[in-house]
N, C-alpha and C positions, 0 to 999 in steps of 0.2 A: 154404313152410319156409325158415327163415332160414339163410343160408350159415355153417358153423362157422368160428370165427376161424382155425382151422388151414388153411383153404381160401379165405381172403381174397382170394388172388391171382386166382381164377376169378370173383369176384363180377361184374366189369364184363363178362365175356364172357356170363355168364348174364343180366345185365340187357339186353344187346344182343338176346339170343335172344328174350327176353321183348317186346321193343319190336318185333320182326320176326314175332312169331307169326302174324299175320294177313297183313301186307304181303308177307312173302317168307318161307314155311314153310322153304325150303331154307336160307337163312341161318340161320334159328333151329336147325334140326336140326344143322348142323355146328359152330355156337357151342356147343351143347350137348354135342356128341361131343368138342370140343376140351376143354371144362370137364371132363368125366368123365375123359378120358385124363390130363389133367394133375392132376386131383384125386387120381386113383390113385397117382400118383408122389409127391404132396405128403404125404398121410396117408390110407391105407386100413385102417388097423389099430384106431384108437380107435373105440369104439362110435358115438359122434356122427358122425364122418366117414364111417364105413362104412354106417350108416342112411341119410345124406344121398346118398351116392353110389348105393346100391342103389335108392333112389328115382328118382335121376336116370337110371339104366340102365333102368328099367321105362319112364320116360317116352320115352326114346330108341327103344325097342322099339316102343312104340305109335306113334310118329312114323313109324317106318320102315315099318310095315305100312300106315298111312294114306297114305304117299306112295310106296308100291312101284311105281306107274305112272310116276313122275317119273324121267327118265333121269339128272337131276342127283343123285339118290340111289343109283340102280341101277348107275351107271357113274361110278367115281372120276373119270376124265378130264373128263367133262362137269361133275361137281361142282366140280372144282378150277377150270375155266374160269368157271363160274357165280360163285363166292367171289371169284376174283381179279379178274374185271371189275367186279363190284359194290364191291369195295374201292377199285380204282383210279379208278372213277368218282367215288366220294365224295372220293378224294384230289383229282382234278382240279377238282372243284367248288370244294373249300375253297382250293386253291391258286389258282384263278382270281379267287376273292373276296380273297384275300389280295394277289395282285400289283395287284389294282385298288384296294387300300386300303380296302376294305369289311370292317371288323372287326366282327363280331357272334357272339352265342351259337351260332347254327346253323352258322357256319362253323367255330368252335372245335369243337363237337361232331362235325361231319364229319370233321374232321382226326383227332380222337381215336378215332372209331368206325372209321376206316379203318385205323388202327393195330392195333386189337383184330381185325379181320377178316383183317389180314396174319398175325397170331398164329395164327389159326384155319387158314390155308393149311398149317400145319405137320402137320395131320392126314394130308395127302397125301404127306408126305416133307419133306426138307430145304428150306428157303426159297432161292430163288436170291438171288444178291448184290444185285441190282437191287431186289428186294423187302425184303431186309433194311435196304437204305439208305432206301427209302420209308417203311419203319415207324418207323425211327429219326428221321427228318425230321418225320414226321407228328405223332409224340408229342411231340417237342421244340417243334414250333410250337404245338401245342395249348396246352402248358404256358406258353410264352413270351407268347402273346397274351392268354390268360386273366389272367395275372398284371399284365401292362401294363394291361389295362382295369379290373382290380380295383384297381390302385394310382393311377388316375387318369392313367397315361401314354399316349402315342400309340405305338402298335407301329410298327416298321419294316416296310414292306411288301417282300414277295418274299424271296428267298434272302438271307440274311445270315450273319455270323460268328455261330457259336453262344456264348452267354455263357458265362463259367465259374462264374458264381454259381450257387448252389443255389436254385432258385425255390421260392416257396412253391405247391406244387402240389396243395393239397387242393381238389377239385372237389365242390361240395356242391349239393344241391337248394335252390332258393329258394322261399320259400312263394308258393303260388298259380300257379305256372309250372312248365314243364318243367325238368329239371336241364340243366347244362351238360353233364354227363357223369355216369355213375354215381358215386354217393358212394364216397369213399375216395380215397386218394393214387395218384398216376399215378407209377410209378417210372422216372424218367428214365434213359436209358442211362448207364452209369458213365463213359463218356468225356466226358460233358457237365458233370461236377461235379468241383470242385476244381481246375480248370484255372487256373493263373496266367499272366500275361502275355497277349499277344494271343490273342484267340480264333480257332481254326481255322475255315475256311470250310466249308460243307456240301460233300458230293461234288459234283464238276462236273457230273454228270447232272442234278442238280436245276435246273441254270441252263438246261439244254437241253431241259426237258420241253416237248413240244409240246402246246399246249392247242388243241383244234379250236374253230373259231367256234361259239357257242352251246352250248358244253359245259355240262352240267347234271347235278344229281345224280340218282340212281336214283329211279324212281317211289316217291312218298310220303316222299322225303327233304325235311326242312325247306326252304322256300323261301328267297329271299334276304332281306335286311334289309327289313322292312316300310316302306312310305313314310309320311311324316308325314301326320297326318289331314287336314290343310289341302290337302294335294295330291292331286287326283283320280287314281286308278289309270288308267294307260294301257296298253293291249295292247303288249307288245313283240314284234315279229316276231323269230323266231329265224332267223337267217341260215344258209344251207347252202352249202358250197362242195363241189365235186366233187373228190375226192382225186386226186392225180396218178398215174397208172399207170405203171409202170416200162416203157418202150418194149421192152427187151429180153425182156419176159416174154410179149409178145404172141404169139410162136410157142410152141406147147405140146408140140413135139417134142423128144425128148431130145438133148442135146449128145453127139455120139460114143458111145463105149462106156461109158456111165453104169451102175455097178453099185450099187444101192441095198441097203443092209442092213436087217435087221428093225428097228433103232433108228431109221433114217431114216423108214420108213414111220410109226412110232409118233409121231415128231415132226411129221410132215406132218399125220397125224390130229388132233394136238394143236392145231396151227394152225387146222385147219378147224373144230374144236370151238370155239375161242376166237373165231372169227368169227361162228359161229352165235350164241354168247351175246351178243356185242357187238351183233348185230342185234336182239335182244330189247329193247335200250335205244336203238334206232335209231341207233347210233353207227356211221355208214358208214365214217368214216375207219379206226378201229380194225379193222373187219371187213375192209375192202381191204388193210390192211397185213398182216394175218395170212393172208389168201388168197395175197397175193404171195409171202410167205415160204414157204408150202407148195408154190406152184407152182415157185418157184426151186429149192428143195430135190428135188423130183421131177424136174424137167428137167436140173438141174446136179449133182446131189448134193452141193451145198454149200448153206450158209446165207448 
């Protein structure tokens, strides 16, 4: 069923849901939930939109029953960790390709899909400032690199000043192959348009993103740029490094009279859930970081 014109803003999220139907039903479910909630705010009164949203609601109810045994559906905290880890994994894959100067459709789509999934996180509540900045940067990077390649220009690798020009940001499907991103325009953040004079740099945290060795996209995410036909494919070993453990956390006893609040316990539980979700993608570094945060909070009462 075609998306009504009034609900055009959610068509990209619905396309992402469709693409993940089999590879990750949890992602598909929350993409549709975000689309329904956003669609209800956009237009739930006209007959066309109402019919579309009711059908989407029925689809969500069916998925919820089918996935009732999945903790990512039954527990919001686990669901939040699942979507956030998946989105940031895609972001790191695209960012790694970008910083290495490997520009191709898969990395553009990974940047763009990461921004859509960070939209989806809003079904769990307000986005953190860090995720807002990641979303803004990923969407801008996807637009910037896409238009450079489209115009035959060489994109500049890594974090750079955000250009003030309004990019031609139509992403369309090309015949015979996968689309770079769902059809329709990406709406760049307002702060990126109509800026005159020197362009501002992206927030400093983008320059400090730590990409673990061998970081890769989630399962079934498009692979790296294909090798030329003349060059035989060679297996590339994925290096693994042991994450550094904070020596101060080796002792698991509480320091002095530490009084933990219910909010502290909730945050510690959140970090443990994040660690569990990271291990699903064999991301040891992220898992260790989150477990260290939980341990520090429980032993010192501080983050």
